[in-house]
ZADO-1210 file (C-alpha; in nm, 4 decimals, padded with zeros to 6 digits):
<atoms>
<atom x="03.0317" y="00.3818" z="03.9286" code="MET" pos="1"/>
<atom x="02.9310" y="00.6704" z="04.1533" code="LYS" pos="2"/>
<atom x="02.5561" y="00.6267" z="04.1823" code="THR" pos="3"/>
<atom x="02.2808" y="00.6899" z="04.4365" code="LYS" pos="4"/>
<atom x="02.0204" y="00.4155" z="04.4396" code="ILE" pos="5"/>
<atom x="01.6734" y="00.5186" z="04.5574" code="TYR" pos="6"/>
<atom x="01.4899" y="00.1902" z="04.4970" code="ILE" pos="7"/>
<atom x="01.6228" y="-00.1619" z="04.4479" code="ASP" pos="8"/>
<atom x="01.3914" y="-00.4552" z="04.5040" code="ASN" pos="9"/>
<atom x="01.2686" y="-00.7564" z="04.3105" code="GLU" pos="10"/>
<atom x="01.0453" y="-00.5373" z="04.0902" code="LYS" pos="11"/>
<atom x="01.2232" y="-00.2061" z="04.0287" code="PHE" pos="12"/>
<atom x="01.5591" y="-00.0343" z="04.0353" code="VAL" pos="13"/>
<atom x="01.5846" y="00.3445" z="04.0361" code="ALA" pos="14"/>
<atom x="01.8476" y="00.6031" z="04.1155" code="GLY" pos="15"/>
<atom x="02.0728" y="00.8753" z="03.9829" code="THR" pos="16"/>
<atom x="02.4309" y="00.8962" z="03.8712" code="THR" pos="17"/>
<atom x="02.6552" y="01.1405" z="04.0578" code="LEU" pos="18"/>
<atom x="02.9314" y="01.3773" z="03.9576" code="LYS" pos="19"/>
<atom x="03.2674" y="01.2060" z="04.0010" code="ASP" pos="20"/>
<atom x="03.5911" y="01.4011" z="03.9733" code="GLY" pos="21"/>
<atom x="03.7854" y="01.0814" z="03.9051" code="THR" pos="22"/>
<atom x="03.5713" y="00.9757" z="03.6072" code="ALA" pos="23"/>
<atom x="03.5947" y="01.0959" z="03.2451" code="PRO" pos="24"/>
<atom x="03.4056" y="01.4263" z="03.2089" code="GLU" pos="25"/>
<atom x="03.3179" y="01.3857" z="03.5782" code="HIS" pos="26"/>
<atom x="03.0764" y="01.1007" z="03.4939" code="ASN" pos="27"/>
<atom x="02.8701" y="01.3071" z="03.2495" code="ASN" pos="28"/>
<atom x="02.5819" y="01.1004" z="03.1092" code="MET" pos="29"/>
<atom x="02.4397" y="01.3323" z="02.8411" code="ALA" pos="30"/>
<atom x="02.5376" y="01.3578" z="02.4752" code="PHE" pos="31"/>
<atom x="02.3894" y="01.7073" z="02.4439" code="HIS" pos="32"/>
<atom x="02.6212" y="01.8468" z="02.7135" code="ALA" pos="33"/>
<atom x="02.9476" y="01.6673" z="02.6478" code="CYS" pos="34"/>
<atom x="03.2935" y="01.7347" z="02.5147" code="VAL" pos="35"/>
<atom x="03.3311" y="01.3871" z="02.3647" code="ASN" pos="36"/>
<atom x="03.0351" y="01.1556" z="02.2897" code="PRO" pos="37"/>
<atom x="03.2611" y="00.8524" z="02.3261" code="GLU" pos="38"/>
<atom x="03.3245" y="00.9503" z="02.6877" code="THR" pos="39"/>
<atom x="02.9499" y="00.9649" z="02.7575" code="VAL" pos="40"/>
<atom x="02.9086" y="00.6245" z="02.5966" code="LEU" pos="41"/>
<atom x="03.1829" y="00.4802" z="02.8187" code="GLU" pos="42"/>
<atom x="03.0151" y="00.6298" z="03.1262" code="ASN" pos="43"/>
<atom x="02.6840" y="00.4778" z="03.0220" code="ARG" pos="44"/>
<atom x="02.8502" y="00.1399" z="02.9696" code="LYS" pos="45"/>
<atom x="02.9838" y="00.1564" z="03.3247" code="ARG" pos="46"/>
<atom x="02.6366" y="00.2402" z="03.4520" code="LEU" pos="47"/>
<atom x="02.4896" y="-00.0520" z="03.2569" code="ALA" pos="48"/>
<atom x="02.7484" y="-00.2875" z="03.4068" code="THR" pos="49"/>
<atom x="02.6669" y="-00.1562" z="03.7541" code="PHE" pos="50"/>
<atom x="02.2944" y="-00.2172" z="03.6933" code="LEU" pos="51"/>
<atom x="02.3559" y="-00.5523" z="03.5229" code="GLN" pos="52"/>
<atom x="02.1950" y="-00.4471" z="03.1974" code="CYS" pos="53"/>
<atom x="02.3075" y="-00.3368" z="02.8506" code="ASN" pos="54"/>
<atom x="02.3561" y="00.0227" z="02.7265" code="PRO" pos="55"/>
<atom x="02.1142" y="-00.0640" z="02.4464" code="LYS" pos="56"/>
<atom x="01.8443" y="-00.1174" z="02.7106" code="ASP" pos="57"/>
<atom x="01.8494" y="00.2589" z="02.7778" code="PHE" pos="58"/>
<atom x="01.5711" y="00.4814" z="02.6421" code="VAL" pos="59"/>
<atom x="01.6428" y="00.8552" z="02.6270" code="CYS" pos="60"/>
<atom x="01.4558" y="01.1622" z="02.5080" code="ALA" pos="61"/>
<atom x="01.5699" y="01.4849" z="02.3490" code="SER" pos="62"/>
<atom x="01.4582" y="01.7167" z="02.6285" code="GLN" pos="63"/>
<atom x="01.3265" y="02.0597" z="02.5315" code="THR" pos="64"/>
<atom x="01.1622" y="02.1853" z="02.8556" code="HIS" pos="65"/>
<atom x="00.8287" y="02.0809" z="02.7068" code="SER" pos="66"/>
<atom x="00.5242" y="01.9259" z="02.8731" code="ALA" pos="67"/>
<atom x="00.5308" y="01.6324" z="02.6309" code="ASN" pos="68"/>
<atom x="00.4947" y="01.2686" z="02.7423" code="LEU" pos="69"/>
<atom x="00.5858" y="00.9550" z="02.5461" code="HIS" pos="70"/>
<atom x="00.4758" y="00.5979" z="02.6165" code="LYS" pos="71"/>
<atom x="00.7810" y="00.3811" z="02.5604" code="VAL" pos="72"/>
<atom x="00.7307" y="00.0473" z="02.3839" code="THR" pos="73"/>
<atom x="00.9782" y="-00.2256" z="02.2958" code="LEU" pos="74"/>
<atom x="01.0192" y="-00.0542" z="01.9577" code="ALA" pos="75"/>
<atom x="01.1832" y="00.2371" z="02.1433" code="ASP" pos="76"/>
<atom x="01.4501" y="00.0212" z="02.3064" code="LYS" pos="77"/>
<atom x="01.7911" y="00.1815" z="02.2629" code="GLY" pos="78"/>
<atom x="01.6664" y="00.5186" z="02.1372" code="ARG" pos="79"/>
<atom x="01.9199" y="00.7845" z="02.2299" code="GLY" pos="80"/>
<atom x="02.1264" y="00.5240" z="02.4122" code="ALA" pos="81"/>
<atom x="02.4319" y="00.4957" z="02.1887" code="VAL" pos="82"/>
<atom x="02.3690" y="00.7777" z="01.9389" code="VAL" pos="83"/>
<atom x="02.2121" y="01.0987" z="02.0656" code="GLY" pos="84"/>
<atom x="02.0334" y="01.1703" z="01.7367" code="ALA" pos="85"/>
<atom x="01.8085" y="00.8643" z="01.7798" code="THR" pos="86"/>
<atom x="01.6567" y="00.9983" z="02.1065" code="ALA" pos="87"/>
<atom x="01.2790" y="01.0447" z="02.1262" code="ILE" pos="88"/>
<atom x="01.2339" y="01.4059" z="02.0049" code="PRO" pos="89"/>
<atom x="01.0835" y="01.7013" z="02.1923" code="ASP" pos="90"/>
<atom x="00.9923" y="01.5008" z="02.5024" code="THR" pos="91"/>
<atom x="01.0477" y="01.5550" z="02.8748" code="ASP" pos="92"/>
<atom x="00.8587" y="01.2621" z="03.0252" code="ALA" pos="93"/>
<atom x="00.8752" y="00.8896" z="02.9541" code="LEU" pos="94"/>
<atom x="00.6789" y="00.5966" z="03.0906" code="TYR" pos="95"/>
<atom x="00.6453" y="00.2286" z="03.0111" code="THR" pos="96"/>
<atom x="00.4804" y="-00.0952" z="03.1156" code="THR" pos="97"/>
<atom x="00.7634" y="-00.2984" z="02.9601" code="GLU" pos="98"/>
<atom x="01.0308" y="-00.4659" z="03.1737" code="PRO" pos="99"/>
<atom x="01.4061" y="-00.4356" z="03.1237" code="ASN" pos="100"/>
<atom x="01.4036" y="-00.0882" z="02.9697" code="LEU" pos="101"/>
<atom x="01.6047" y="00.1764" z="03.1549" code="LEU" pos="102"/>
<atom x="01.4176" y="00.5062" z="03.1219" code="LEU" pos="103"/>
<atom x="01.6518" y="00.8040" z="03.1654" code="CYS" pos="104"/>
<atom x="01.6145" y="01.1731" z="03.2426" code="SER" pos="105"/>
<atom x="01.9121" y="01.4101" z="03.2303" code="PHE" pos="106"/>
<atom x="01.9500" y="01.7038" z="03.4692" code="THR" pos="107"/>
<atom x="02.1917" y="01.9595" z="03.6117" code="ALA" pos="108"/>
<atom x="01.9721" y="02.1638" z="03.8541" code="ASP" pos="109"/>
<atom x="01.6326" y="02.0713" z="03.7095" code="CYS" pos="110"/>
<atom x="01.4020" y="01.8444" z="03.9092" code="VAL" pos="111"/>
<atom x="01.4022" y="01.4764" z="03.8107" code="PRO" pos="112"/>
<atom x="01.0787" y="01.2938" z="03.8926" code="VAL" pos="113"/>
<atom x="01.1011" y="00.9135" z="03.9111" code="ILE" pos="114"/>
<atom x="00.7828" y="00.7130" z="03.9611" code="PHE" pos="115"/>
<atom x="00.6363" y="00.3642" z="03.9686" code="TYR" pos="116"/>
<atom x="00.2959" y="00.2043" z="04.0063" code="ASN" pos="117"/>
<atom x="00.2872" y="-00.1629" z="04.1075" code="GLU" pos="118"/>
<atom x="-00.0857" y="-00.2006" z="04.0405" code="VAL" pos="119"/>
<atom x="-00.0612" y="-00.0948" z="03.6737" code="ASN" pos="120"/>
<atom x="00.2994" y="-00.2038" z="03.6262" code="GLY" pos="121"/>
<atom x="00.4061" y="00.1432" z="03.5121" code="ILE" pos="122"/>
<atom x="00.7418" y="00.3150" z="03.5619" code="VAL" pos="123"/>
<atom x="00.8502" y="00.6562" z="03.4383" code="GLY" pos="124"/>
<atom x="01.0677" y="00.9649" z="03.4580" code="VAL" pos="125"/>
<atom x="00.9943" y="01.3360" z="03.4195" code="ILE" pos="126"/>
<atom x="01.2378" y="01.6226" z="03.3568" code="HIS" pos="127"/>
<atom x="01.0966" y="01.9344" z="03.5252" code="SER" pos="128"/>
<atom x="01.3136" y="02.2405" z="03.4895" code="GLY" pos="129"/>
<atom x="01.1457" y="02.5645" z="03.5896" code="TRP" pos="130"/>
<atom x="00.9922" y="02.5917" z="03.2428" code="GLN" pos="131"/>
<atom x="00.8457" y="02.2434" z="03.2713" code="GLY" pos="132"/>
<atom x="00.7174" y="02.3249" z="03.6175" code="THR" pos="133"/>
<atom x="00.5294" y="02.6357" z="03.5063" code="VAL" pos="134"/>
<atom x="00.3894" y="02.4303" z="03.2163" code="LYS" pos="135"/>
<atom x="00.2774" y="02.1826" z="03.4843" code="GLU" pos="136"/>
<atom x="00.4338" y="01.8835" z="03.3125" code="ILE" pos="137"/>
<atom x="00.4071" y="01.6694" z="03.6271" code="THR" pos="138"/>
<atom x="00.0355" y="01.7361" z="03.6713" code="LEU" pos="139"/>
<atom x="-00.0239" y="01.6680" z="03.3020" code="LYS" pos="140"/>
<atom x="00.1671" y="01.3386" z="03.3114" code="VAL" pos="141"/>
<atom x="-00.0376" y="01.1984" z="03.5975" code="PHE" pos="142"/>
<atom x="-00.3623" y="01.3263" z="03.4498" code="GLU" pos="143"/>
<atom x="-00.2829" y="01.1431" z="03.1269" code="ARG" pos="144"/>
<atom x="-00.1857" y="00.8258" z="03.3120" code="LEU" pos="145"/>
<atom x="-00.5183" y="00.8418" z="03.4935" code="LYS" pos="146"/>
<atom x="-00.7163" y="00.8874" z="03.1710" code="LYS" pos="147"/>
<atom x="-00.5238" y="00.6667" z="02.9277" code="GLU" pos="148"/>
<atom x="-00.3884" y="00.3929" z="03.1540" code="GLU" pos="149"/>
<atom x="-00.6671" y="00.3816" z="03.4125" code="GLY" pos="150"/>
<atom x="-00.4285" y="00.4622" z="03.6974" code="CYS" pos="151"/>
<atom x="-00.5371" y="00.5614" z="04.0454" code="ASP" pos="152"/>
<atom x="-00.3013" y="00.8411" z="04.1612" code="PRO" pos="153"/>
<atom x="-00.2913" y="00.6858" z="04.5088" code="SER" pos="154"/>
<atom x="-00.1101" y="00.3828" z="04.3643" code="ASP" pos="155"/>
<atom x="00.1955" y="00.5841" z="04.2578" code="PHE" pos="156"/>
<atom x="00.5204" y="00.6097" z="04.4492" code="HIS" pos="157"/>
<atom x="00.7435" y="00.9019" z="04.3518" code="VAL" pos="158"/>
<atom x="01.1048" y="00.9979" z="04.4115" code="GLN" pos="159"/>
<atom x="01.2197" y="01.3551" z="04.3471" code="LEU" pos="160"/>
<atom x="01.5899" y="01.3594" z="04.2767" code="GLY" pos="161"/>
<atom x="01.8555" y="01.6123" z="04.3723" code="MET" pos="162"/>
<atom x="01.8036" y="01.9605" z="04.2277" code="ALA" pos="163"/>
<atom x="01.8928" y="02.3272" z="04.2664" code="LEU" pos="164"/>
<atom x="01.7975" y="02.4614" z="04.6115" code="SER" pos="165"/>
<atom x="01.5786" y="02.7649" z="04.6702" code="GLN" pos="166"/>
<atom x="01.8780" y="02.9565" z="04.8037" code="GLU" pos="167"/>
<atom x="02.0657" y="02.9093" z="04.4765" code="LYS" pos="168"/>
<atom x="01.7695" y="02.9446" z="04.2386" code="PHE" pos="169"/>
<atom x="01.7432" y="03.3210" z="04.2107" code="GLU" pos="170"/>
<atom x="01.5391" y="03.4741" z="03.9296" code="VAL" pos="171"/>
<atom x="01.4065" y="03.8017" z="03.7969" code="ASP" pos="172"/>
<atom x="01.0457" y="03.9136" z="03.7989" code="GLU" pos="173"/>
<atom x="00.9615" y="03.7504" z="03.4652" code="ASP" pos="174"/>
<atom x="01.0120" y="03.4016" z="03.6078" code="VAL" pos="175"/>
<atom x="00.8530" y="03.4952" z="03.9415" code="TYR" pos="176"/>
<atom x="00.5354" y="03.6043" z="03.7619" code="VAL" pos="177"/>
<atom x="00.5052" y="03.2639" z="03.5938" code="LYS" pos="178"/>
<atom x="00.5349" y="03.0767" z="03.9235" code="PHE" pos="179"/>
<atom x="00.2976" y="03.3223" z="04.0901" code="LYS" pos="180"/>
<atom x="00.0416" y="03.2551" z="03.8172" code="ALA" pos="181"/>
<atom x="00.0263" y="02.8873" z="03.9168" code="LEU" pos="182"/>
<atom x="-00.1720" y="02.9950" z="04.2214" code="GLY" pos="183"/>
<atom x="-00.0114" y="02.7471" z="04.4610" code="TYR" pos="184"/>
<atom x="00.3622" y="02.8288" z="04.4619" code="ALA" pos="185"/>
<atom x="00.3609" y="03.1426" z="04.6799" code="ASP" pos="186"/>
<atom x="00.4848" y="02.9597" z="04.9900" code="GLU" pos="187"/>
<atom x="00.7891" y="02.8439" z="04.7927" code="PHE" pos="188"/>
<atom x="00.8998" y="03.1959" z="04.6927" code="ILE" pos="189"/>
<atom x="01.0788" y="03.4753" z="04.8778" code="TYR" pos="190"/>
<atom x="01.2181" y="03.8121" z="04.7665" code="PHE" pos="191"/>
<atom x="01.5710" y="03.9281" z="04.8476" code="ASN" pos="192"/>
<atom x="01.5653" y="04.3091" z="04.8647" code="GLU" pos="193"/>
<atom x="01.9455" y="04.3320" z="04.8732" code="ALA" pos="194"/>
<atom x="01.9818" y="04.1667" z="04.5326" code="THR" pos="195"/>
<atom x="01.6353" y="04.2501" z="04.3922" code="ASN" pos="196"/>
<atom x="01.5946" y="03.8813" z="04.3101" code="LYS" pos="197"/>
<atom x="01.3265" y="03.6247" z="04.3794" code="TYR" pos="198"/>
<atom x="01.4216" y="03.2832" z="04.5158" code="HIS" pos="199"/>
<atom x="01.2016" y="02.9897" z="04.4155" code="ILE" pos="200"/>
<atom x="01.1968" y="02.6321" z="04.5392" code="ASP" pos="201"/>
<atom x="01.1285" y="02.4455" z="04.2166" code="ASN" pos="202"/>
<atom x="01.1533" y="02.1088" z="04.3886" code="GLN" pos="203"/>
<atom x="00.8847" y="02.1932" z="04.6456" code="LYS" pos="204"/>
<atom x="00.6644" y="02.3333" z="04.3692" code="THR" pos="205"/>
<atom x="00.6897" y="02.0007" z="04.1856" code="VAL" pos="206"/>
<atom x="00.6176" y="01.8201" z="04.5124" code="GLU" pos="207"/>
<atom x="00.3036" y="02.0348" z="04.5477" code="LYS" pos="208"/>
<atom x="00.2016" y="01.9372" z="04.1945" code="GLN" pos="209"/>
<atom x="00.2325" y="01.5702" z="04.2887" code="LEU" pos="210"/>
<atom x="00.0008" y="01.6248" z="04.5847" code="LYS" pos="211"/>
<atom x="-00.2450" y="01.8136" z="04.3635" code="LEU" pos="212"/>
<atom x="-00.2367" y="01.5158" z="04.1271" code="ALA" pos="213"/>
<atom x="-00.3609" y="01.2999" z="04.4143" code="GLY" pos="214"/>
<atom x="-00.0419" y="01.1209" z="04.5097" code="ILE" pos="215"/>
<atom x="-00.0292" y="01.0557" z="04.8857" code="PRO" pos="216"/>
<atom x="00.2310" y="01.2600" z="05.0716" code="GLU" pos="217"/>
<atom x="00.3733" y="00.9492" z="05.2396" code="ASN" pos="218"/>
<atom x="00.4437" y="00.8022" z="04.8950" code="GLN" pos="219"/>
<atom x="00.6591" y="01.0959" z="04.7853" code="ILE" pos="220"/>
<atom x="01.0292" y="01.0917" z="04.8775" code="ASP" pos="221"/>
<atom x="01.2491" y="01.3956" z="04.8196" code="VAL" pos="222"/>
<atom x="01.6276" y="01.4094" z="04.7871" code="ASP" pos="223"/>
<atom x="01.7010" y="01.7622" z="04.9126" code="ARG" pos="224"/>
<atom x="02.0661" y="01.7559" z="04.7996" code="THR" pos="225"/>
<atom x="02.1450" y="02.0852" z="04.6244" code="CYS" pos="226"/>
<atom x="02.3179" y="02.0281" z="04.2918" code="THR" pos="227"/>
<atom x="02.4961" y="02.3640" z="04.3205" code="TYR" pos="228"/>
<atom x="02.6341" y="02.3108" z="04.6718" code="VAL" pos="229"/>
<atom x="02.7076" y="01.9382" z="04.6702" code="SER" pos="230"/>
<atom x="03.0288" y="01.8012" z="04.5215" code="SER" pos="231"/>
<atom x="02.8119" y="01.5175" z="04.3870" code="ASP" pos="232"/>
<atom x="02.6063" y="01.7587" z="04.1791" code="GLY" pos="233"/>
<atom x="02.6251" y="01.8914" z="03.8262" code="PHE" pos="234"/>
<atom x="02.5010" y="02.2514" z="03.8265" code="SER" pos="235"/>
<atom x="02.4302" y="02.4515" z="03.5115" code="TYR" pos="236"/>
<atom x="02.3911" y="02.7604" z="03.7315" code="ARG" pos="237"/>
<atom x="02.7394" y="02.7159" z="03.8648" code="GLN" pos="238"/>
<atom x="02.9020" y="02.6018" z="03.5412" code="ASP" pos="239"/>
<atom x="02.7393" y="02.6450" z="03.1999" code="LYS" pos="240"/>
<atom x="02.9659" y="02.3659" z="03.0723" code="GLN" pos="241"/>
<atom x="02.8417" y="02.1197" z="03.3347" code="ALA" pos="242"/>
<atom x="02.7644" y="01.7604" z="03.2497" code="GLY" pos="243"/>
<atom x="02.4367" y="01.5915" z="03.3397" code="ARG" pos="244"/>
<atom x="02.3129" y="01.3345" z="03.5877" code="HIS" pos="245"/>
<atom x="02.1104" y="01.0428" z="03.4581" code="ALA" pos="246"/>
<atom x="01.8076" y="00.9750" z="03.6770" code="SER" pos="247"/>
<atom x="01.6700" y="00.6336" z="03.5851" code="PHE" pos="248"/>
<atom x="01.4189" y="00.3615" z="03.6575" code="ILE" pos="249"/>
<atom x="01.3732" y="00.0103" z="03.5239" code="MET" pos="250"/>
<atom x="01.0981" y="-00.2409" z="03.5803" code="LYS" pos="251"/>
<atom x="01.2700" y="-00.5735" z="03.6395" code="LYS" pos="252"/>
<atom x="00.9877" y="-00.8143" z="03.5606" code="CYS" pos="253"/>
<atom x="00.6256" y="-00.8446" z="03.4504" code="ASN" pos="254"/>
</atoms>
């Protein structure tokens, strides 16, 4: 199983699956972007074996580039894991305090945000494509965790997964205007006069949002691998038929 592990200790395991030319559908993990759902299920079974869990321990959302967050309970175990239609609807961020649930986020260029908080026993994932970023999903998630779960932002540790680089994320003025309106993304934008396109670093914008949320810089790790350039990456920009990575985290114990 071609996988990059970011965290693996006695309390948490977190990482991302990688594109693999030798695997069925290149190790695609997403039902919504597959040729054959059975292939995705087989890939997920291999991931579960690698992580020493069960595919039915997975919890998946139907991602819609929203700013919606869902608190996962034991009743959600297995949602979207084996049948895509059972995924948690219209949701792009998941968190839980329960152990032995593998929370998943699916990306091919978008920014995956993986986080944990040892003090409150919380783990979670966020899917932040550019639309989620301009909706400030990451800021909203941590604001809600502060209000509803009593979390101190300084207790969070965050991993940003591989995503589309600024060089490869070129957009027209309509998208530029939305990032500009955030008021803090200017340093992550440049204009290419030759192509009349703007280039935006979505990953660094999300990183800025984490800092604005109060998460200490030394507790934010960033995987700067470009999904477009790397052979390990699925890129929707490069290939509209691309599969998806699964970025994941699981709390191992109470």
